[in-house]
C-alpha positions, 0 to 999 in steps of 0.5 A: 460454502465459500472458497479462497478467490481463486485467480482465474481471468474469470474470477479476477474479472469480475472482482475487478469490475466490483471493486472498480464500482465501488471505488466509483461509489465511494467517489473516486473519479475515473481519472484518480482510478485510471491513475492508480490503474496506469500505476499498477500495471507500470510496476506489476502490482496488484490492486485486488491484492491490496498491493495497490489501492486508492486512499480518500484525504480531504484537500481544501474541504474537499475529497480526493483520493491517491495511490498508495501502495502496500509496504510487502507491494514495493517489496514486491517491486524490489524482488522483481528488479532481480537487484533486490539483496537484503534491507538492513534496519535500525532504530535510533534512540535518545538517551533516554532511550526514546525511538527518535529516528531510524535508519534502514540500508538496501542493497543491491547487486549493482552496488557496492554501496547501499542505498541509507534511507533515515527518518525523525520521529518528529518527521512521520510521527503525529499519534493517530492510529497504530503509531499511537501503540508501535512507534518504532513498527511504523517508523522504520516501515516509512524509512524502509519505503523511503530507501527501497524507492530510492535505491530502485528509482520508484517513482510515485508510491509512498506507502499509507503509513508516511500521510501526514493526516489520517485518510478518511474512513473507508465509506460504507460501499467501499468497506463491504467491497473489501471485505466481498472481495476477499473471498468468492462465493462457490457457484450457484445452480446457473453457473455465475459466483454469488457475491 
């Protein structure tokens, strides 16, 4: 029988170690992992909940990893500031009804005016993945992420939807680790958790 992962320190450390081992097996360097963990600690983001994670990409034919934050992770940063006061969003359409852009306004309790971010569909949409089926939602997500970063001076955290090129597909060890860290088995007879 499996149960949801609890947040006890023992379980957290076991799962964290397995997660980091899988990332390293996928090719991430110690520096890349350390940088992600530094950002996670700095912004109080949980890698186990995928609020922050490493994403592989190719640069000059070489596989590298960069830390990315989930949209929920960015919203968490805004809420934790204690000054987040809401977000407004709108899509901009051409005369023939096509989405051409988006605008987001982030309100803070410390300003009388919102922080505004805008983006054009041509800046973000490269036609891959969910962009081809849900371009409006994807563009809005990117623009809201930019507005949150600007409003709360968050540097170095981008959502994967802002990527200009698709990431390398996750390798089998990392895919397997993502599955296993979502659930943890009941303890074996010897008291250790089974994966």
